[in-house]
mmCIF file of the N, C-alpha and C atoms, coordinates in Angstrom:
data_MODEL
# 
_entry.id   MODEL 
# 
loop_
_atom_site.group_PDB 
_atom_site.id 
_atom_site.type_symbol 
_atom_site.label_atom_id 
_atom_site.label_alt_id 
_atom_site.label_comp_id 
_atom_site.label_asym_id 
_atom_site.label_entity_id 
_atom_site.label_seq_id 
_atom_site.pdbx_PDB_ins_code 
_atom_site.Cartn_x 
_atom_site.Cartn_y 
_atom_site.Cartn_z 
_atom_site.occupancy 
_atom_site.B_iso_or_equiv 
_atom_site.pdbx_formal_charge 
_atom_site.auth_seq_id 
_atom_site.auth_comp_id 
_atom_site.auth_asym_id 
_atom_site.auth_atom_id 
_atom_site.pdbx_PDB_model_num 
ATOM 1   N N  . UNK A 1 1  ? 5.201  -5.275 9.897   1.00 0.00 ? 1  UNK A N  1 
ATOM 2   C CA . UNK A 1 1  ? 5.433  -4.915 8.480   1.00 0.00 ? 1  UNK A CA 1 
ATOM 3   C C  . UNK A 1 1  ? 6.074  -6.038 7.830   1.00 0.00 ? 1  UNK A C  1 
ATOM 4   N N  . UNK A 1 2  ? 5.609  -6.379 6.702   1.00 0.00 ? 2  UNK A N  1 
ATOM 5   C CA . UNK A 1 2  ? 6.119  -7.416 5.957   1.00 0.00 ? 2  UNK A CA 1 
ATOM 6   C C  . UNK A 1 2  ? 7.074  -7.003 4.790   1.00 0.00 ? 2  UNK A C  1 
ATOM 7   N N  . UNK A 1 3  ? 8.309  -7.319 4.776   1.00 0.00 ? 3  UNK A N  1 
ATOM 8   C CA . UNK A 1 3  ? 9.315  -7.030 3.706   1.00 0.00 ? 3  UNK A CA 1 
ATOM 9   C C  . UNK A 1 3  ? 8.921  -7.763 2.153   1.00 0.00 ? 3  UNK A C  1 
ATOM 10  N N  . UNK A 1 4  ? 8.921  -7.101 1.287   1.00 0.00 ? 4  UNK A N  1 
ATOM 11  C CA . UNK A 1 4  ? 8.865  -7.700 -0.186  1.00 0.00 ? 4  UNK A CA 1 
ATOM 12  C C  . UNK A 1 4  ? 9.781  -7.166 -1.163  1.00 0.00 ? 4  UNK A C  1 
ATOM 13  N N  . UNK A 1 5  ? 10.107 -7.642 -2.144  1.00 0.00 ? 5  UNK A N  1 
ATOM 14  C CA . UNK A 1 5  ? 10.947 -7.219 -3.120  1.00 0.00 ? 5  UNK A CA 1 
ATOM 15  C C  . UNK A 1 5  ? 10.272 -6.457 -4.155  1.00 0.00 ? 5  UNK A C  1 
ATOM 16  N N  . UNK A 1 6  ? 10.997 -5.298 -4.539  1.00 0.00 ? 6  UNK A N  1 
ATOM 17  C CA . UNK A 1 6  ? 10.415 -4.464 -5.560  1.00 0.00 ? 6  UNK A CA 1 
ATOM 18  C C  . UNK A 1 6  ? 10.685 -5.200 -6.990  1.00 0.00 ? 6  UNK A C  1 
ATOM 19  N N  . UNK A 1 7  ? 10.237 -4.517 -8.016  1.00 0.00 ? 7  UNK A N  1 
ATOM 20  C CA . UNK A 1 7  ? 10.607 -5.111 -9.385  1.00 0.00 ? 7  UNK A CA 1 
ATOM 21  C C  . UNK A 1 7  ? 12.039 -5.105 -9.626  1.00 0.00 ? 7  UNK A C  1 
ATOM 22  N N  . UNK A 1 8  ? 12.695 -4.293 -9.065  1.00 0.00 ? 8  UNK A N  1 
ATOM 23  C CA . UNK A 1 8  ? 14.264 -3.988 -9.170  1.00 0.00 ? 8  UNK A CA 1 
ATOM 24  C C  . UNK A 1 8  ? 15.032 -4.728 -8.173  1.00 0.00 ? 8  UNK A C  1 
ATOM 25  N N  . UNK A 1 9  ? 14.284 -5.431 -7.155  1.00 0.00 ? 9  UNK A N  1 
ATOM 26  C CA . UNK A 1 9  ? 15.066 -6.309 -6.326  1.00 0.00 ? 9  UNK A CA 1 
ATOM 27  C C  . UNK A 1 9  ? 15.553 -5.710 -5.007  1.00 0.00 ? 9  UNK A C  1 
ATOM 28  N N  . UNK A 1 10 ? 14.806 -4.471 -4.674  1.00 0.00 ? 10 UNK A N  1 
ATOM 29  C CA . UNK A 1 10 ? 15.268 -3.841 -3.394  1.00 0.00 ? 10 UNK A CA 1 
ATOM 30  C C  . UNK A 1 10 ? 14.027 -4.209 -2.397  1.00 0.00 ? 10 UNK A C  1 
ATOM 31  N N  . UNK A 1 11 ? 14.342 -4.315 -1.149  1.00 0.00 ? 11 UNK A N  1 
ATOM 32  C CA . UNK A 1 11 ? 13.415 -4.803 -0.081  1.00 0.00 ? 11 UNK A CA 1 
ATOM 33  C C  . UNK A 1 11 ? 12.551 -3.453 0.228   1.00 0.00 ? 11 UNK A C  1 
ATOM 34  N N  . UNK A 1 12 ? 11.443 -3.617 0.590   1.00 0.00 ? 12 UNK A N  1 
ATOM 35  C CA . UNK A 1 12 ? 10.326 -2.596 0.814   1.00 0.00 ? 12 UNK A CA 1 
ATOM 36  C C  . UNK A 1 12 ? 9.283  -3.244 1.803   1.00 0.00 ? 12 UNK A C  1 
ATOM 37  N N  . UNK A 1 13 ? 8.942  -2.271 2.733   1.00 0.00 ? 13 UNK A N  1 
ATOM 38  C CA . UNK A 1 13 ? 7.633  -2.643 3.588   1.00 0.00 ? 13 UNK A CA 1 
ATOM 39  C C  . UNK A 1 13 ? 6.754  -1.402 3.465   1.00 0.00 ? 13 UNK A C  1 
ATOM 40  N N  . UNK A 1 14 ? 5.527  -1.638 3.308   1.00 0.00 ? 14 UNK A N  1 
ATOM 41  C CA . UNK A 1 14 ? 4.491  -0.702 3.153   1.00 0.00 ? 14 UNK A CA 1 
ATOM 42  C C  . UNK A 1 14 ? 3.578  -0.648 4.510   1.00 0.00 ? 14 UNK A C  1 
ATOM 43  N N  . UNK A 1 15 ? 3.369  0.455  4.861   1.00 0.00 ? 15 UNK A N  1 
ATOM 44  C CA . UNK A 1 15 ? 2.413  0.522  6.199   1.00 0.00 ? 15 UNK A CA 1 
ATOM 45  C C  . UNK A 1 15 ? 1.703  1.818  6.029   1.00 0.00 ? 15 UNK A C  1 
ATOM 46  N N  . UNK A 1 16 ? 0.572  2.095  6.776   1.00 0.00 ? 16 UNK A N  1 
ATOM 47  C CA . UNK A 1 16 ? -0.205 3.131  6.944   1.00 0.00 ? 16 UNK A CA 1 
ATOM 48  C C  . UNK A 1 16 ? -0.014 3.994  8.166   1.00 0.00 ? 16 UNK A C  1 
ATOM 49  N N  . UNK A 1 17 ? 0.273  5.268  8.136   1.00 0.00 ? 17 UNK A N  1 
ATOM 50  C CA . UNK A 1 17 ? 0.595  6.137  9.351   1.00 0.00 ? 17 UNK A CA 1 
ATOM 51  C C  . UNK A 1 17 ? -0.856 6.330  10.191  1.00 0.00 ? 17 UNK A C  1 
ATOM 52  N N  . UNK A 1 18 ? -0.563 7.184  11.181  1.00 0.00 ? 18 UNK A N  1 
ATOM 53  C CA . UNK A 1 18 ? -1.648 7.617  12.069  1.00 0.00 ? 18 UNK A CA 1 
ATOM 54  C C  . UNK A 1 18 ? -2.797 8.203  11.425  1.00 0.00 ? 18 UNK A C  1 
ATOM 55  N N  . UNK A 1 19 ? -2.431 8.954  10.248  1.00 0.00 ? 19 UNK A N  1 
ATOM 56  C CA . UNK A 1 19 ? -3.493 9.854  9.454   1.00 0.00 ? 19 UNK A CA 1 
ATOM 57  C C  . UNK A 1 19 ? -4.035 8.881  8.377   1.00 0.00 ? 19 UNK A C  1 
ATOM 58  N N  . UNK A 1 20 ? -3.693 7.601  8.108   1.00 0.00 ? 20 UNK A N  1 
ATOM 59  C CA . UNK A 1 20 ? -4.212 6.904  7.058   1.00 0.00 ? 20 UNK A CA 1 
ATOM 60  C C  . UNK A 1 20 ? -3.358 7.072  5.768   1.00 0.00 ? 20 UNK A C  1 
ATOM 61  N N  . UNK A 1 21 ? -2.193 7.682  6.001   1.00 0.00 ? 21 UNK A N  1 
ATOM 62  C CA . UNK A 1 21 ? -1.466 8.014  4.611   1.00 0.00 ? 21 UNK A CA 1 
ATOM 63  C C  . UNK A 1 21 ? -0.540 6.922  4.396   1.00 0.00 ? 21 UNK A C  1 
ATOM 64  N N  . UNK A 1 22 ? -0.486 6.363  3.044   1.00 0.00 ? 22 UNK A N  1 
ATOM 65  C CA . UNK A 1 22 ? 0.526  5.254  2.654   1.00 0.00 ? 22 UNK A CA 1 
ATOM 66  C C  . UNK A 1 22 ? 1.674  5.626  2.885   1.00 0.00 ? 22 UNK A C  1 
ATOM 67  N N  . UNK A 1 23 ? 2.590  4.829  3.445   1.00 0.00 ? 23 UNK A N  1 
ATOM 68  C CA . UNK A 1 23 ? 4.023  5.101  3.831   1.00 0.00 ? 23 UNK A CA 1 
ATOM 69  C C  . UNK A 1 23 ? 4.810  3.732  3.316   1.00 0.00 ? 23 UNK A C  1 
ATOM 70  N N  . UNK A 1 24 ? 6.143  4.073  3.442   1.00 0.00 ? 24 UNK A N  1 
ATOM 71  C CA . UNK A 1 24 ? 7.117  2.808  3.177   1.00 0.00 ? 24 UNK A CA 1 
ATOM 72  C C  . UNK A 1 24 ? 8.439  2.965  3.816   1.00 0.00 ? 24 UNK A C  1 
ATOM 73  N N  . UNK A 1 25 ? 9.072  2.067  3.878   1.00 0.00 ? 25 UNK A N  1 
ATOM 74  C CA . UNK A 1 25 ? 10.573 2.055  3.955   1.00 0.00 ? 25 UNK A CA 1 
ATOM 75  C C  . UNK A 1 25 ? 11.171 1.135  3.097   1.00 0.00 ? 25 UNK A C  1 
ATOM 76  N N  . UNK A 1 26 ? 12.179 1.483  2.333   1.00 0.00 ? 26 UNK A N  1 
ATOM 77  C CA . UNK A 1 26 ? 12.659 0.803  1.156   1.00 0.00 ? 26 UNK A CA 1 
ATOM 78  C C  . UNK A 1 26 ? 14.219 0.959  0.956   1.00 0.00 ? 26 UNK A C  1 
ATOM 79  N N  . UNK A 1 27 ? 14.905 -0.077 0.533   1.00 0.00 ? 27 UNK A N  1 
ATOM 80  C CA . UNK A 1 27 ? 16.260 0.087  0.318   1.00 0.00 ? 27 UNK A CA 1 
ATOM 81  C C  . UNK A 1 27 ? 16.471 0.984  -0.953  1.00 0.00 ? 27 UNK A C  1 
ATOM 82  N N  . UNK A 1 28 ? 17.590 1.759  -1.057  1.00 0.00 ? 28 UNK A N  1 
ATOM 83  C CA . UNK A 1 28 ? 17.739 2.690  -2.189  1.00 0.00 ? 28 UNK A CA 1 
ATOM 84  C C  . UNK A 1 28 ? 18.651 1.928  -2.985  1.00 0.00 ? 28 UNK A C  1 
ATOM 85  N N  . UNK A 1 29 ? 18.532 2.357  -4.328  1.00 0.00 ? 29 UNK A N  1 
ATOM 86  C CA . UNK A 1 29 ? 19.372 1.861  -5.277  1.00 0.00 ? 29 UNK A CA 1 
ATOM 87  C C  . UNK A 1 29 ? 20.585 2.853  -5.530  1.00 0.00 ? 29 UNK A C  1 
ATOM 88  N N  . UNK A 1 30 ? 20.809 3.863  -4.687  1.00 0.00 ? 30 UNK A N  1 
ATOM 89  C CA . UNK A 1 30 ? 21.984 4.643  -4.695  1.00 0.00 ? 30 UNK A CA 1 
ATOM 90  C C  . UNK A 1 30 ? 23.285 3.891  -4.750  1.00 0.00 ? 30 UNK A C  1 
ATOM 91  N N  . UNK A 1 31 ? 24.059 4.199  -5.762  1.00 0.00 ? 31 UNK A N  1 
ATOM 92  C CA . UNK A 1 31 ? 25.287 3.395  -6.018  1.00 0.00 ? 31 UNK A CA 1 
ATOM 93  C C  . UNK A 1 31 ? 26.438 4.061  -5.145  1.00 0.00 ? 31 UNK A C  1 
ATOM 94  N N  . UNK A 1 32 ? 27.210 3.268  -4.540  1.00 0.00 ? 32 UNK A N  1 
ATOM 95  C CA . UNK A 1 32 ? 28.355 3.554  -3.720  1.00 0.00 ? 32 UNK A CA 1 
ATOM 96  C C  . UNK A 1 32 ? 28.122 3.930  -2.165  1.00 0.00 ? 32 UNK A C  1 
ATOM 97  N N  . UNK A 1 33 ? 26.706 3.869  -1.890  1.00 0.00 ? 33 UNK A N  1 
ATOM 98  C CA . UNK A 1 33 ? 26.420 4.274  -0.422  1.00 0.00 ? 33 UNK A CA 1 
ATOM 99  C C  . UNK A 1 33 ? 25.277 3.550  -0.182  1.00 0.00 ? 33 UNK A C  1 
ATOM 100 N N  . UNK A 1 34 ? 25.084 2.873  1.124   1.00 0.00 ? 34 UNK A N  1 
ATOM 101 C CA . UNK A 1 34 ? 23.779 2.202  1.564   1.00 0.00 ? 34 UNK A CA 1 
ATOM 102 C C  . UNK A 1 34 ? 22.946 3.105  2.051   1.00 0.00 ? 34 UNK A C  1 
ATOM 103 N N  . UNK A 1 35 ? 21.628 3.232  1.583   1.00 0.00 ? 35 UNK A N  1 
ATOM 104 C CA . UNK A 1 35 ? 20.574 4.235  1.942   1.00 0.00 ? 35 UNK A CA 1 
ATOM 105 C C  . UNK A 1 35 ? 19.313 3.654  1.964   1.00 0.00 ? 35 UNK A C  1 
ATOM 106 N N  . UNK A 1 36 ? 18.413 4.085  2.658   1.00 0.00 ? 36 UNK A N  1 
ATOM 107 C CA . UNK A 1 36 ? 17.166 3.843  2.521   1.00 0.00 ? 36 UNK A CA 1 
ATOM 108 C C  . UNK A 1 36 ? 16.151 4.948  2.447   1.00 0.00 ? 36 UNK A C  1 
ATOM 109 N N  . UNK A 1 37 ? 14.843 4.736  1.809   1.00 0.00 ? 37 UNK A N  1 
ATOM 110 C CA . UNK A 1 37 ? 13.891 5.676  1.673   1.00 0.00 ? 37 UNK A CA 1 
ATOM 111 C C  . UNK A 1 37 ? 12.989 5.466  2.763   1.00 0.00 ? 37 UNK A C  1 
ATOM 112 N N  . UNK A 1 38 ? 12.334 6.459  3.443   1.00 0.00 ? 38 UNK A N  1 
ATOM 113 C CA . UNK A 1 38 ? 11.395 6.397  4.481   1.00 0.00 ? 38 UNK A CA 1 
ATOM 114 C C  . UNK A 1 38 ? 10.438 7.592  4.411   1.00 0.00 ? 38 UNK A C  1 
ATOM 115 N N  . UNK A 1 39 ? 9.212  7.315  4.589   1.00 0.00 ? 39 UNK A N  1 
ATOM 116 C CA . UNK A 1 39 ? 8.150  8.221  4.542   1.00 0.00 ? 39 UNK A CA 1 
ATOM 117 C C  . UNK A 1 39 ? 6.849  8.011  3.779   1.00 0.00 ? 39 UNK A C  1 
ATOM 118 N N  . UNK A 1 40 ? 6.142  9.075  3.540   1.00 0.00 ? 40 UNK A N  1 
ATOM 119 C CA . UNK A 1 40 ? 4.898  8.918  2.832   1.00 0.00 ? 40 UNK A CA 1 
ATOM 120 C C  . UNK A 1 40 ? 5.146  8.698  1.252   1.00 0.00 ? 40 UNK A C  1 
ATOM 121 N N  . UNK A 1 41 ? 4.249  7.833  0.692   1.00 0.00 ? 41 UNK A N  1 
ATOM 122 C CA . UNK A 1 41 ? 4.537  7.547  -0.715  1.00 0.00 ? 41 UNK A CA 1 
ATOM 123 C C  . UNK A 1 41 ? 3.905  8.481  -1.714  1.00 0.00 ? 41 UNK A C  1 
ATOM 124 N N  . UNK A 1 42 ? 2.897  9.515  -1.299  1.00 0.00 ? 42 UNK A N  1 
ATOM 125 C CA . UNK A 1 42 ? 2.397  10.415 -2.057  1.00 0.00 ? 42 UNK A CA 1 
ATOM 126 C C  . UNK A 1 42 ? 3.262  11.660 -2.241  1.00 0.00 ? 42 UNK A C  1 
ATOM 127 N N  . UNK A 1 43 ? 3.094  12.491 -3.017  1.00 0.00 ? 43 UNK A N  1 
ATOM 128 C CA . UNK A 1 43 ? 3.862  13.755 -3.475  1.00 0.00 ? 43 UNK A CA 1 
ATOM 129 C C  . UNK A 1 43 ? 4.631  13.701 -4.700  1.00 0.00 ? 43 UNK A C  1 
ATOM 130 N N  . UNK A 1 44 ? 5.313  14.745 -4.964  1.00 0.00 ? 44 UNK A N  1 
ATOM 131 C CA . UNK A 1 44 ? 5.885  14.898 -6.292  1.00 0.00 ? 44 UNK A CA 1 
ATOM 132 C C  . UNK A 1 44 ? 7.058  13.861 -6.271  1.00 0.00 ? 44 UNK A C  1 
ATOM 133 N N  . UNK A 1 45 ? 7.234  13.462 -7.728  1.00 0.00 ? 45 UNK A N  1 
ATOM 134 C CA . UNK A 1 45 ? 8.316  12.608 -7.878  1.00 0.00 ? 45 UNK A CA 1 
ATOM 135 C C  . UNK A 1 45 ? 9.500  13.204 -8.692  1.00 0.00 ? 45 UNK A C  1 
ATOM 136 N N  . UNK A 1 46 ? 10.885 12.502 -8.453  1.00 0.00 ? 46 UNK A N  1 
ATOM 137 C CA . UNK A 1 46 ? 11.995 12.954 -9.066  1.00 0.00 ? 46 UNK A CA 1 
ATOM 138 C C  . UNK A 1 46 ? 11.954 12.652 -10.641 1.00 0.00 ? 46 UNK A C  1 
ATOM 139 N N  . UNK A 1 47 ? 12.104 13.654 -11.434 1.00 0.00 ? 47 UNK A N  1 
ATOM 140 C CA . UNK A 1 47 ? 11.993 13.585 -12.831 1.00 0.00 ? 47 UNK A CA 1 
ATOM 141 C C  . UNK A 1 47 ? 13.009 12.414 -13.560 1.00 0.00 ? 47 UNK A C  1 
ATOM 142 N N  . UNK A 1 48 ? 14.047 11.977 -12.851 1.00 0.00 ? 48 UNK A N  1 
ATOM 143 C CA . UNK A 1 48 ? 14.981 11.024 -13.444 1.00 0.00 ? 48 UNK A CA 1 
ATOM 144 C C  . UNK A 1 48 ? 14.688 9.670  -12.638 1.00 0.00 ? 48 UNK A C  1 
ATOM 145 N N  . UNK A 1 49 ? 14.697 9.533  -11.409 1.00 0.00 ? 49 UNK A N  1 
ATOM 146 C CA . UNK A 1 49 ? 14.627 8.279  -10.697 1.00 0.00 ? 49 UNK A CA 1 
ATOM 147 C C  . UNK A 1 49 ? 13.130 7.702  -10.580 1.00 0.00 ? 49 UNK A C  1 
ATOM 148 N N  . UNK A 1 50 ? 12.140 8.738  -10.596 1.00 0.00 ? 50 UNK A N  1 
ATOM 149 C CA . UNK A 1 50 ? 10.849 8.480  -10.162 1.00 0.00 ? 50 UNK A CA 1 
ATOM 150 C C  . UNK A 1 50 ? 10.680 8.339  -8.733  1.00 0.00 ? 50 UNK A C  1 
ATOM 151 N N  . UNK A 1 51 ? 11.726 8.450  -7.874  1.00 0.00 ? 51 UNK A N  1 
ATOM 152 C CA . UNK A 1 51 ? 11.453 8.319  -6.546  1.00 0.00 ? 51 UNK A CA 1 
ATOM 153 C C  . UNK A 1 51 ? 10.582 9.267  -5.886  1.00 0.00 ? 51 UNK A C  1 
ATOM 154 N N  . UNK A 1 52 ? 9.897  9.043  -4.964  1.00 0.00 ? 52 UNK A N  1 
ATOM 155 C CA . UNK A 1 52 ? 8.970  9.918  -4.304  1.00 0.00 ? 52 UNK A CA 1 
ATOM 156 C C  . UNK A 1 52 ? 9.759  10.977 -3.378  1.00 0.00 ? 52 UNK A C  1 
ATOM 157 N N  . UNK A 1 53 ? 9.624  12.228 -3.510  1.00 0.00 ? 53 UNK A N  1 
ATOM 158 C CA . UNK A 1 53 ? 10.403 13.269 -2.957  1.00 0.00 ? 53 UNK A CA 1 
ATOM 159 C C  . UNK A 1 53 ? 9.720  13.476 -1.609  1.00 0.00 ? 53 UNK A C  1 
ATOM 160 N N  . UNK A 1 54 ? 8.722  12.935 -1.129  1.00 0.00 ? 54 UNK A N  1 
ATOM 161 C CA . UNK A 1 54 ? 8.321  13.189 0.146   1.00 0.00 ? 54 UNK A CA 1 
ATOM 162 C C  . UNK A 1 54 ? 8.758  12.236 1.339   1.00 0.00 ? 54 UNK A C  1 
ATOM 163 N N  . UNK A 1 55 ? 9.607  11.131 0.631   1.00 0.00 ? 55 UNK A N  1 
ATOM 164 C CA . UNK A 1 55 ? 10.271 10.233 1.601   1.00 0.00 ? 55 UNK A CA 1 
ATOM 165 C C  . UNK A 1 55 ? 11.667 10.814 1.762   1.00 0.00 ? 55 UNK A C  1 
ATOM 166 N N  . UNK A 1 56 ? 12.160 10.496 3.023   1.00 0.00 ? 56 UNK A N  1 
ATOM 167 C CA . UNK A 1 56 ? 13.540 10.909 3.356   1.00 0.00 ? 56 UNK A CA 1 
ATOM 168 C C  . UNK A 1 56 ? 14.521 9.859  2.794   1.00 0.00 ? 56 UNK A C  1 
ATOM 169 N N  . UNK A 1 57 ? 15.579 10.330 2.416   1.00 0.00 ? 57 UNK A N  1 
ATOM 170 C CA . UNK A 1 57 ? 16.565 9.521  1.909   1.00 0.00 ? 57 UNK A CA 1 
ATOM 171 C C  . UNK A 1 57 ? 17.649 9.470  2.696   1.00 0.00 ? 57 UNK A C  1 
ATOM 172 N N  . UNK A 1 58 ? 17.873 8.335  3.688   1.00 0.00 ? 58 UNK A N  1 
ATOM 173 C CA . UNK A 1 58 ? 18.747 8.383  4.873   1.00 0.00 ? 58 UNK A CA 1 
ATOM 174 C C  . UNK A 1 58 ? 19.944 7.321  4.556   1.00 0.00 ? 58 UNK A C  1 
ATOM 175 N N  . UNK A 1 59 ? 21.110 7.946  5.014   1.00 0.00 ? 59 UNK A N  1 
ATOM 176 C CA . UNK A 1 59 ? 22.349 7.147  5.006   1.00 0.00 ? 59 UNK A CA 1 
ATOM 177 C C  . UNK A 1 59 ? 22.313 6.200  6.201   1.00 0.00 ? 59 UNK A C  1 
ATOM 178 N N  . UNK A 1 60 ? 23.364 5.197  6.246   1.00 0.00 ? 60 UNK A N  1 
ATOM 179 C CA . UNK A 1 60 ? 23.300 4.315  7.502   1.00 0.00 ? 60 UNK A CA 1 
ATOM 180 C C  . UNK A 1 60 ? 23.527 5.268  8.801   1.00 0.00 ? 60 UNK A C  1 
ATOM 181 N N  . UNK A 1 61 ? 24.435 6.260  8.732   1.00 0.00 ? 61 UNK A N  1 
ATOM 182 C CA . UNK A 1 61 ? 24.849 7.074  9.769   1.00 0.00 ? 61 UNK A CA 1 
ATOM 183 C C  . UNK A 1 61 ? 23.497 7.852  10.260  1.00 0.00 ? 61 UNK A C  1 
ATOM 184 N N  . UNK A 1 62 ? 22.857 8.393  9.212   1.00 0.00 ? 62 UNK A N  1 
ATOM 185 C CA . UNK A 1 62 ? 21.549 9.114  9.625   1.00 0.00 ? 62 UNK A CA 1 
ATOM 186 C C  . UNK A 1 62 ? 20.537 8.337  10.517  1.00 0.00 ? 62 UNK A C  1 
ATOM 187 N N  . UNK A 1 63 ? 20.342 7.069  9.842   1.00 0.00 ? 63 UNK A N  1 
ATOM 188 C CA . UNK A 1 63 ? 19.543 6.013  10.538  1.00 0.00 ? 63 UNK A CA 1 
ATOM 189 C C  . UNK A 1 63 ? 20.083 5.675  11.982  1.00 0.00 ? 63 UNK A C  1 
ATOM 190 N N  . UNK A 1 64 ? 21.255 5.383  12.052  1.00 0.00 ? 64 UNK A N  1 
ATOM 191 C CA . UNK A 1 64 ? 21.873 5.097  13.347  1.00 0.00 ? 64 UNK A CA 1 
ATOM 192 C C  . UNK A 1 64 ? 21.655 6.150  14.330  1.00 0.00 ? 64 UNK A C  1 
ATOM 193 N N  . UNK A 1 65 ? 21.762 7.598  13.826  1.00 0.00 ? 65 UNK A N  1 
ATOM 194 C CA . UNK A 1 65 ? 21.574 8.801  14.730  1.00 0.00 ? 65 UNK A CA 1 
ATOM 195 C C  . UNK A 1 65 ? 20.073 8.717  15.355  1.00 0.00 ? 65 UNK A C  1 
ATOM 196 N N  . UNK A 1 66 ? 19.112 8.157  14.403  1.00 0.00 ? 66 UNK A N  1 
ATOM 197 C CA . UNK A 1 66 ? 17.761 8.245  14.839  1.00 0.00 ? 66 UNK A CA 1 
ATOM 198 C C  . UNK A 1 66 ? 17.473 7.186  15.859  1.00 0.00 ? 66 UNK A C  1 
ATOM 199 N N  . UNK A 1 67 ? 18.217 6.142  15.727  1.00 0.00 ? 67 UNK A N  1 
ATOM 200 C CA . UNK A 1 67 ? 17.790 4.902  16.643  1.00 0.00 ? 67 UNK A CA 1 
ATOM 201 C C  . UNK A 1 67 ? 17.670 5.393  18.141  1.00 0.00 ? 67 UNK A C  1 
ATOM 202 N N  . UNK A 1 68 ? 18.462 6.098  18.813  1.00 0.00 ? 68 UNK A N  1 
ATOM 203 C CA . UNK A 1 68 ? 18.309 6.458  20.184  1.00 0.00 ? 68 UNK A CA 1 
ATOM 204 C C  . UNK A 1 68 ? 17.000 7.203  20.365  1.00 0.00 ? 68 UNK A C  1 
ATOM 205 N N  . UNK A 1 69 ? 16.698 8.119  19.470  1.00 0.00 ? 69 UNK A N  1 
ATOM 206 C CA . UNK A 1 69 ? 15.460 8.874  19.910  1.00 0.00 ? 69 UNK A CA 1 
ATOM 207 C C  . UNK A 1 69 ? 14.257 8.040  19.452  1.00 0.00 ? 69 UNK A C  1 
ATOM 208 N N  . UNK A 1 70 ? 14.264 7.201  18.528  1.00 0.00 ? 70 UNK A N  1 
ATOM 209 C CA . UNK A 1 70 ? 13.117 6.195  18.333  1.00 0.00 ? 70 UNK A CA 1 
ATOM 210 C C  . UNK A 1 70 ? 12.889 5.219  19.482  1.00 0.00 ? 70 UNK A C  1 
ATOM 211 N N  . UNK A 1 71 ? 14.021 4.687  19.900  1.00 0.00 ? 71 UNK A N  1 
ATOM 212 C CA . UNK A 1 71 ? 13.940 3.938  21.070  1.00 0.00 ? 71 UNK A CA 1 
ATOM 213 C C  . UNK A 1 71 ? 13.571 4.576  22.394  1.00 0.00 ? 71 UNK A C  1 
ATOM 214 N N  . UNK A 1 72 ? 13.743 5.654  22.564  1.00 0.00 ? 72 UNK A N  1 
ATOM 215 C CA . UNK A 1 72 ? 13.212 6.485  23.647  1.00 0.00 ? 72 UNK A CA 1 
ATOM 216 C C  . UNK A 1 72 ? 11.773 6.576  23.508  1.00 0.00 ? 72 UNK A C  1 
ATOM 217 N N  . UNK A 1 73 ? 11.475 6.932  22.300  1.00 0.00 ? 73 UNK A N  1 
ATOM 218 C CA . UNK A 1 73 ? 9.927  7.335  22.038  1.00 0.00 ? 73 UNK A CA 1 
ATOM 219 C C  . UNK A 1 73 ? 9.181  5.819  22.256  1.00 0.00 ? 73 UNK A C  1 
ATOM 220 N N  . UNK A 1 74 ? 9.780  4.688  21.698  1.00 0.00 ? 74 UNK A N  1 
ATOM 221 C CA . UNK A 1 74 ? 9.060  3.256  21.864  1.00 0.00 ? 74 UNK A CA 1 
ATOM 222 C C  . UNK A 1 74 ? 8.930  3.095  23.485  1.00 0.00 ? 74 UNK A C  1 
ATOM 223 N N  . UNK A 1 75 ? 9.955  3.342  24.155  1.00 0.00 ? 75 UNK A N  1 
ATOM 224 C CA . UNK A 1 75 ? 9.892  3.100  25.623  1.00 0.00 ? 75 UNK A CA 1 
ATOM 225 C C  . UNK A 1 75 ? 9.019  4.040  26.375  1.00 0.00 ? 75 UNK A C  1 
ATOM 226 N N  . UNK A 1 76 ? 9.134  5.367  26.151  1.00 0.00 ? 76 UNK A N  1 
ATOM 227 C CA . UNK A 1 76 ? 8.449  6.155  27.036  1.00 0.00 ? 76 UNK A CA 1 
ATOM 228 C C  . UNK A 1 76 ? 7.287  7.037  26.367  1.00 0.00 ? 76 UNK A C  1 
ATOM 229 N N  . UNK A 1 77 ? 7.303  6.992  25.127  1.00 0.00 ? 77 UNK A N  1 
ATOM 230 C CA . UNK A 1 77 ? 6.041  7.950  24.470  1.00 0.00 ? 77 UNK A CA 1 
ATOM 231 C C  . UNK A 1 77 ? 6.729  9.251  24.165  1.00 0.00 ? 77 UNK A C  1 
ATOM 232 N N  . UNK A 1 78 ? 7.954  9.524  24.445  1.00 0.00 ? 78 UNK A N  1 
ATOM 233 C CA . UNK A 1 78 ? 8.501  10.892 24.362  1.00 0.00 ? 78 UNK A CA 1 
ATOM 234 C C  . UNK A 1 78 ? 9.954  10.858 23.788  1.00 0.00 ? 78 UNK A C  1 
ATOM 235 N N  . UNK A 1 79 ? 10.415 11.913 23.426  1.00 0.00 ? 79 UNK A N  1 
ATOM 236 C CA . UNK A 1 79 ? 11.728 11.979 22.651  1.00 0.00 ? 79 UNK A CA 1 
ATOM 237 C C  . UNK A 1 79 ? 12.938 12.276 23.684  1.00 0.00 ? 79 UNK A C  1 
ATOM 238 N N  . UNK A 1 80 ? 12.492 12.873 24.875  1.00 0.00 ? 80 UNK A N  1 
ATOM 239 C CA . UNK A 1 80 ? 13.327 13.232 25.908  1.00 0.00 ? 80 UNK A CA 1 
ATOM 240 C C  . UNK A 1 80 ? 13.083 12.771 27.370  1.00 0.00 ? 80 UNK A C  1 
# 
């Protein structure tokens, strides 16, 4: 995946999932807390921010908690 800057200056990488859906990982503009957006790009959008609501909005702690499961999956193809 290649990172690029959005028009608002946040880093984003786009990719296609196993079913051909457009997805992305992107830095969030949330003030006061570092977060990322992760997931499919389609779906309904927030009426104020315009952000896609089918993407997860993850804090640093949430992302940290996912790392062991993702690493296990990368290594073994399973979560446990």
